N, C-alpha and C positions, 0 to 999 in steps of 0.2 A: 458402498463406501461408507465408512462410519464418519460421524461428525468431526472427531478429532483429527483423522487423517485428511479430511477435506479442508479443514482450517489451516492445517500445516502446509498443504499444497498451495492454498491460496496465498499464504504469507510468503512462501518461497517463490511464488511466481514473480516477485519484484526483481528477481535476478536473472530470469530467462524468458519470461513472457508476460510482462506486467499488465497489459491490456487484454490480451487473448484469453488467458486462463480465468480471470474473474468473469468475463462475459459467458464463457462455456459453463462455469458453475452456476451462474444466474439462470441459464436456460435449461440445464439438465437436472438440478437438484429439486427435490420436492420439500425439503426441510427449510422452513421459513427463516431460521437462525442463520443457516449457511447461506442462504440467498441474500439476506440482509448484510451479512458480512462480506460477501462477494462485492456487492454494490459499494460498500465502504471502502474496500481495498482498491476497487476501480477508481473511485473518486480520488483516494490518496495518490494513487499513481499518476493520475491526470494532473492533479494540482502540483505535485513534485516535478513532474516533467515540464510544466508550464513555468515554474519558478526557476528551474535549471535553464530553460531557453532564455528567459528574461535576464538572468545572471550572465550567461554567455554573451549575450548582446552587450550588456552593461560592462563586460569585462574589457572591451575595446576602449572604454573611458577610464579603466582601472577601478571604478567603483564595484564592478560585478565580481572581482576576483574573490573577496572575502565571502560574498553571498554564494558564489559558486561552490566554495569549499563547505560553507555552512549547509546548504541544501543537499549537497552530495553526501555529507555525513548523515544528515536526517534521513535521506532516501535509503541509506544502508542500515542505520541503527534501528529504526522502528519496525521494519520487517523482521529483523533478527530477534527483537524483543518479542514480537507477536508470535514467532515460532516457538520460543521459549515458553511463553504463556500458554500457547495451544497444546504443546507437549505436556504440560503440567494440568491441563484442563482447567485453566483459569480464564476468567472473563477478560477480554481485551477490546479496546477501541483505539482506533488511529487518533492521533491528535487533530484537531479542528474539524475533520470531515466525520469523525465518529458521532457527532451530535447532529449531523444532517440527515442521517439515515434512521428512521424510527421504525 
């Protein structure tokens, strides 16, 4: 599979298998750039899931409702932006976790 298709699939995994597909791509791909990006996507999905969980818990105190909306939008917007960038073969890093993977 070529690099462009791999990156598009990794970005799209946010909507159907956010943890499983990046792990599979980390294990089966030989290209370092795709492997690094799979790690980046996996970290992003874990961080967003954690933030959504904390927001859900805080929503019982009403503080978490705006956070739940915010992190929900972030969890949808950035993978879509990544799909667009990958389709145009432009470089893309997820916010915050993009700097963690070297």
